[in-house]
OpenMM code with the backbone's topology and positions (N, CA, C; nanometers):
from openmm import Vec3, app, unit

residues = "MET THR SER GLU ARG THR CYS VAL GLY CYS ARG THR ARG ALA PRO ALA GLU LEU LEU LEU ARG VAL ALA ILE GLN GLY GLY SER LEU ARG PRO GLY ARG ASN LEU PRO GLY ARG GLY ALA TRP LEU HIS PRO ASP LEU GLY CYS LEU ASN GLN ALA GLU ARG ARG SER ALA PHE GLY ARG ALA LEU ARG HIS THR GLY PRO ILE ASP THR ALA GLY ILE ARG SER HIS LEU GLU GLY LEU ALA PRO ASP ARG PHE ALA LEU".split()
positions = [
    Vec3(2.5816, -2.6599, -20.9256),
    Vec3(2.4794, -2.5802, -20.8617),
    Vec3(2.4771, -2.6126, -20.7122),
    Vec3(2.4849, -2.5107, -20.6300),
    Vec3(2.4875, -2.5292, -20.4864),
    Vec3(2.3450, -2.5334, -20.4302),
    Vec3(2.3250, -2.6131, -20.3269),
    Vec3(2.1921, -2.6216, -20.2677),
    Vec3(2.1717, -2.5063, -20.1690),
    Vec3(2.0496, -2.4595, -20.1634),
    Vec3(2.0152, -2.3509, -20.0720),
    Vec3(1.9192, -2.4033, -19.9661),
    Vec3(1.9299, -2.3455, -19.8483),
    Vec3(1.8428, -2.3791, -19.7366),
    Vec3(1.7910, -2.2488, -19.6767),
    Vec3(1.6862, -2.2587, -19.5976),
    Vec3(1.6285, -2.1419, -19.5323),
    Vec3(1.6625, -2.1446, -19.3847),
    Vec3(1.7141, -2.0349, -19.3340),
    Vec3(1.7458, -2.0200, -19.1925),
    Vec3(1.6151, -2.0144, -19.1137),
    Vec3(1.6031, -2.0944, -19.0076),
    Vec3(1.4804, -2.0940, -18.9279),
    Vec3(1.4686, -1.9685, -18.8427),
    Vec3(1.5767, -1.8945, -18.8275),
    Vec3(1.5731, -1.7715, -18.7491),
    Vec3(1.5262, -1.6529, -18.8290),
    Vec3(1.6027, -1.6148, -18.9294),
    Vec3(1.5721, -1.4937, -19.0071),
    Vec3(1.4887, -1.5227, -19.1315),
    Vec3(1.4695, -1.6503, -19.1648),
    Vec3(1.3879, -1.6938, -19.2791),
    Vec3(1.4430, -1.6494, -19.4143),
    Vec3(1.5737, -1.6259, -19.4252),
    Vec3(1.6332, -1.5948, -19.5546),
    Vec3(1.7018, -1.7188, -19.6083),
    Vec3(1.7088, -1.7265, -19.7399),
    Vec3(1.7737, -1.8395, -19.8049),
    Vec3(1.9221, -1.8105, -19.8213),
    Vec3(2.0022, -1.9149, -19.8078),
    Vec3(2.1474, -1.9025, -19.8207),
    Vec3(2.2023, -2.0376, -19.8651),
    Vec3(2.3215, -2.0386, -19.9239),
    Vec3(2.3849, -2.1666, -19.9575),
    Vec3(2.4043, -2.2509, -19.8313),
    Vec3(2.3852, -2.3801, -19.8443),
    Vec3(2.3954, -2.4703, -19.7292),
    Vec3(2.5320, -2.4617, -19.6621),
    Vec3(2.6358, -2.4278, -19.7369),
    Vec3(2.7702, -2.4191, -19.6803),
    Vec3(2.7821, -2.3069, -19.5777),
    Vec3(2.6932, -2.2075, -19.5852),
    Vec3(2.6990, -2.0939, -19.4938),
    Vec3(2.6096, -2.1109, -19.3710),
    Vec3(2.5319, -2.2193, -19.3684),
    Vec3(2.4383, -2.2424, -19.2593),
    Vec3(2.4827, -2.3605, -19.1738),
    Vec3(2.4341, -2.3625, -19.0514),
    Vec3(2.4624, -2.4688, -18.9554),
    Vec3(2.3398, -2.5591, -18.9479),
    Vec3(2.3595, -2.6891, -18.9664),
    Vec3(2.2475, -2.7829, -18.9542),
    Vec3(2.2419, -2.8298, -18.8101),
    Vec3(2.1216, -2.8291, -18.7531),
    Vec3(2.1021, -2.8763, -18.6171),
    Vec3(1.9951, -2.9842, -18.6169),
    Vec3(2.0085, -3.0779, -18.5236),
    Vec3(1.9110, -3.1848, -18.5070),
    Vec3(1.8936, -3.2099, -18.3578),
    Vec3(1.7877, -3.2784, -18.3222),
    Vec3(1.7605, -3.3076, -18.1810),
    Vec3(1.8194, -3.4423, -18.1451),
    Vec3(1.8919, -3.4438, -18.0344),
    Vec3(1.9418, -3.5678, -17.9755),
    Vec3(1.9175, -3.5596, -17.8258),
    Vec3(1.8330, -3.6458, -17.7750),
    Vec3(1.8045, -3.6478, -17.6326),
    Vec3(1.7377, -3.5213, -17.5812),
    Vec3(1.6575, -3.4560, -17.6623),
    Vec3(1.5865, -3.3359, -17.6210),
    Vec3(1.6665, -3.2080, -17.6351),
    Vec3(1.7915, -3.2185, -17.6805),
    Vec3(1.8764, -3.1010, -17.6980),
    Vec3(1.9152, -3.0856, -17.8441),
    Vec3(1.9346, -2.9614, -17.8847),
    Vec3(1.9824, -2.9359, -18.0204),
    Vec3(2.1324, -2.9587, -18.0263),
    Vec3(2.1762, -3.0252, -18.1303),
    Vec3(2.3183, -3.0519, -18.1525),
    Vec3(2.3522, -3.0109, -18.2955),
    Vec3(2.4698, -2.9496, -18.3153),
    Vec3(2.5111, -2.9157, -18.4513),
    Vec3(2.5722, -3.0366, -18.5204),
    Vec3(2.5512, -3.0477, -18.6491),
    Vec3(2.6152, -3.1545, -18.7241),
    Vec3(2.5412, -3.1880, -18.8513),
    Vec3(2.6135, -3.1924, -18.9589),
    Vec3(2.5518, -3.2241, -19.0882),
    Vec3(2.5182, -3.3720, -19.1022),
    Vec3(2.5831, -3.4585, -19.0261),
    Vec3(2.5625, -3.6023, -19.0417),
    Vec3(2.4780, -3.6632, -18.9312),
    Vec3(2.4163, -3.5807, -18.8481),
    Vec3(2.3311, -3.6352, -18.7430),
    Vec3(2.2052, -3.6953, -18.8037),
    Vec3(2.1570, -3.8054, -18.7457),
    Vec3(2.0361, -3.8674, -18.8000),
    Vec3(1.9122, -3.7857, -18.7685),
    Vec3(1.8101, -3.8084, -18.8452),
    Vec3(1.6814, -3.7448, -18.8206),
    Vec3(1.6640, -3.6149, -18.8950),
    Vec3(1.5537, -3.5519, -18.8648),
    Vec3(1.5183, -3.4261, -18.9279),
    Vec3(1.6129, -3.3169, -18.8831),
    Vec3(1.6459, -3.2282, -18.9726),
    Vec3(1.7361, -3.1190, -18.9390),
    Vec3(1.6747, -2.9839, -18.9693),
    Vec3(1.7262, -2.8832, -18.9036),
    Vec3(1.6892, -2.7445, -18.9289),
    Vec3(1.8171, -2.6684, -18.9580),
    Vec3(1.8080, -2.5611, -19.0327),
    Vec3(1.9246, -2.4855, -19.0757),
    Vec3(1.9220, -2.3478, -19.0123),
    Vec3(2.0385, -2.3010, -18.9708),
    Vec3(2.0487, -2.1771, -18.8957),
    Vec3(2.1777, -2.1065, -18.9331),
    Vec3(2.1709, -1.9745, -18.9516),
    Vec3(2.2952, -1.8985, -18.9693),
    Vec3(2.3764, -1.9104, -18.8400),
    Vec3(2.5070, -1.9217, -18.8475),
    Vec3(2.5881, -1.9295, -18.7254),
    Vec3(2.5978, -1.7922, -18.6581),
    Vec3(2.4844, -1.7430, -18.6114),
    Vec3(2.4730, -1.6087, -18.5568),
    Vec3(2.3749, -1.6127, -18.4400),
    Vec3(2.4109, -1.5505, -18.3288),
    Vec3(2.3237, -1.5510, -18.2120),
    Vec3(2.1918, -1.4783, -18.2377),
    Vec3(2.1922, -1.3790, -18.3263),
    Vec3(2.0689, -1.3091, -18.3603),
    Vec3(1.9676, -1.4019, -18.4237),
    Vec3(2.0125, -1.4868, -18.5136),
    Vec3(1.9220, -1.5832, -18.5770),
    Vec3(1.8732, -1.6868, -18.4757),
    Vec3(1.9600, -1.7281, -18.3854),
    Vec3(1.9188, -1.8219, -18.2805),
    Vec3(1.8116, -1.7585, -18.1928),
    Vec3(1.8308, -1.6329, -18.1540),
    Vec3(1.7319, -1.5636, -18.0712),
    Vec3(1.5981, -1.5529, -18.1423),
    Vec3(1.5994, -1.5206, -18.2715),
    Vec3(1.4748, -1.5114, -18.3483),
    Vec3(1.4054, -1.6470, -18.3556),
    Vec3(1.4827, -1.7526, -18.3780),
    Vec3(1.4246, -1.8870, -18.3870),
    Vec3(1.3631, -1.9286, -18.2536),
    Vec3(1.4293, -1.8964, -18.1437),
    Vec3(1.3738, -1.9289, -18.0115),
    Vec3(1.2458, -1.8493, -17.9864),
    Vec3(1.2468, -1.7219, -18.0177),
    Vec3(1.1314, -1.6363, -17.9938),
    Vec3(1.0098, -1.6836, -18.0743),
    Vec3(1.0337, -1.7301, -18.1960),
    Vec3(0.9247, -1.7756, -18.2831),
    Vec3(0.8895, -1.9227, -18.2630),
    Vec3(0.9599, -1.9934, -18.1757),
    Vec3(0.9424, -2.1382, -18.1554),
    Vec3(0.9594, -2.2139, -18.2862),
    Vec3(1.0551, -2.1718, -18.3656),
    Vec3(1.0742, -2.2269, -18.4994),
    Vec3(1.1352, -2.3668, -18.4982),
    Vec3(1.2158, -2.3990, -18.3974),
    Vec3(1.2797, -2.5307, -18.3966),
    Vec3(1.1762, -2.6422, -18.3819),
    Vec3(1.0790, -2.6239, -18.2963),
    Vec3(0.9756, -2.7260, -18.2786),
    Vec3(0.9005, -2.7544, -18.4067),
    Vec3(0.8665, -2.6489, -18.4798),
    Vec3(0.7948, -2.6681, -18.6066),
    Vec3(0.8842, -2.7307, -18.7123),
    Vec3(1.0055, -2.6788, -18.7265),
    Vec3(1.0952, -2.7278, -18.8318),
    Vec3(1.1354, -2.8732, -18.8085),
    Vec3(1.1522, -2.9100, -18.6822),
    Vec3(1.1968, -3.0453, -18.6506),
    Vec3(1.0810, -3.1395, -18.6178),
    Vec3(0.9589, -3.0848, -18.6213),
    Vec3(0.8380, -3.1623, -18.5907),
    Vec3(0.8508, -3.2309, -18.4545),
    Vec3(0.8863, -3.1496, -18.3569),
    Vec3(0.9083, -3.1990, -18.2215),
    Vec3(0.8124, -3.1286, -18.1270),
    Vec3(0.7416, -3.2056, -18.0474),
    Vec3(0.6548, -3.1455, -17.9460),
    Vec3(0.7278, -3.1505, -17.8133),
    Vec3(0.7069, -3.0509, -17.7326),
    Vec3(0.7731, -3.0441, -17.6032),
    Vec3(0.8901, -2.9480, -17.6068),
    Vec3(0.9520, -2.9303, -17.4919),
    Vec3(1.0622, -2.8342, -17.4832),
    Vec3(1.1872, -2.8828, -17.5570),
    Vec3(1.2600, -2.7881, -17.6108),
    Vec3(1.3864, -2.8165, -17.6788),
    Vec3(1.4945, -2.7328, -17.6114),
    Vec3(1.5986, -2.7989, -17.5647),
    Vec3(1.7089, -2.7300, -17.4983),
    Vec3(1.8035, -2.6735, -17.6044),
    Vec3(1.8160, -2.5414, -17.6088),
    Vec3(1.9018, -2.4761, -17.7081),
    Vec3(2.0345, -2.4303, -17.6488),
    Vec3(2.0637, -2.4668, -17.5239),
    Vec3(2.1862, -2.4213, -17.4589),
    Vec3(2.3114, -2.4723, -17.5310),
    Vec3(2.3070, -2.5934, -17.5829),
    Vec3(2.4225, -2.6482, -17.6528),
    Vec3(2.4555, -2.5710, -17.7796),
    Vec3(2.3545, -2.5332, -17.8536),
    Vec3(2.3748, -2.4549, -17.9758),
    Vec3(2.4221, -2.3145, -17.9397),
    Vec3(2.3644, -2.2567, -17.8347),
    Vec3(2.4058, -2.1225, -17.7925),
    Vec3(2.5549, -2.1217, -17.7548),
    Vec3(2.5986, -2.2200, -17.6781),
    Vec3(2.7403, -2.2240, -17.6398),
    Vec3(2.8292, -2.2522, -17.7608),
    Vec3(2.7810, -2.3324, -17.8547),
    Vec3(2.8568, -2.3581, -17.9774),
    Vec3(2.8740, -2.2290, -18.0575),
    Vec3(2.7671, -2.1525, -18.0718),
    Vec3(2.7744, -2.0267, -18.1473),
    Vec3(2.8601, -1.9234, -18.0757),
    Vec3(2.8529, -1.9195, -17.9437),
    Vec3(2.9377, -1.8264, -17.8687),
    Vec3(3.0852, -1.8633, -17.8849),
    Vec3(3.1143, -1.9914, -17.8989),
    Vec3(3.2517, -2.0351, -17.9216),
    Vec3(3.3032, -1.9989, -18.0596),
    Vec3(3.2121, -1.9849, -18.1563),
    Vec3(3.2513, -1.9463, -18.2916),
    Vec3(3.2813, -1.7977, -18.3027),
    Vec3(3.2209, -1.7176, -18.2151),
    Vec3(3.2390, -1.5721, -18.2216),
    Vec3(3.3814, -1.5356, -18.1809),
    Vec3(3.4423, -1.4401, -18.2483),
    Vec3(3.5770, -1.3996, -18.2098),
    Vec3(3.5752, -1.3351, -18.0714),
    Vec3(3.6810, -1.3566, -17.9973),
    Vec3(3.6936, -1.3017, -17.8635),
    Vec3(3.7164, -1.1517, -17.8716),
    Vec3(3.6207, -1.0749, -17.8253),
    Vec3(3.6300, -0.9299, -17.8354),
    Vec3(3.7342, -0.8711, -17.7424),
    Vec3(3.7734, -0.9431, -17.6376),
    Vec3(3.8628, -0.8861, -17.5392),
    Vec3(4.0047, -0.9386, -17.5503),
    Vec3(4.0334, -1.0138, -17.6550),
    Vec3(4.1693, -1.0660, -17.6726),
    Vec3(4.2635, -0.9541, -17.7101),
    Vec3(4.3855, -0.9602, -17.6588),
    Vec3(4.4862, -0.8587, -17.6903),
    Vec3(4.5691, -0.9008, -17.8074),
] * unit.nanometer
topology = app.Topology()
chain = topology.addChain("A")
for resn in residues:
    res = topology.addResidue(resn, chain)
    for name in ("N", "CA", "C"):
        topology.addAtom(name, app.Element.getBySymbol(name[0]), res)
């Protein structure tokens, strides 16, 4: 039986293998299943990241007060997207 997690962006449940686990390190979100501390789960999709940012979902899910830098996760997700302009 596979474990399911809820995406903090779109709030849908999915198998953990299809989601990206993020945790806070030094005030910034970092991807990684083995990072210490509380984690939040996110579809590897910029739309879900945008929804999570708009709803301030990372602060609640990670029980973190104060600003959270999501630039690292955004660049990670942009790197996962296929290059639309490649020949």
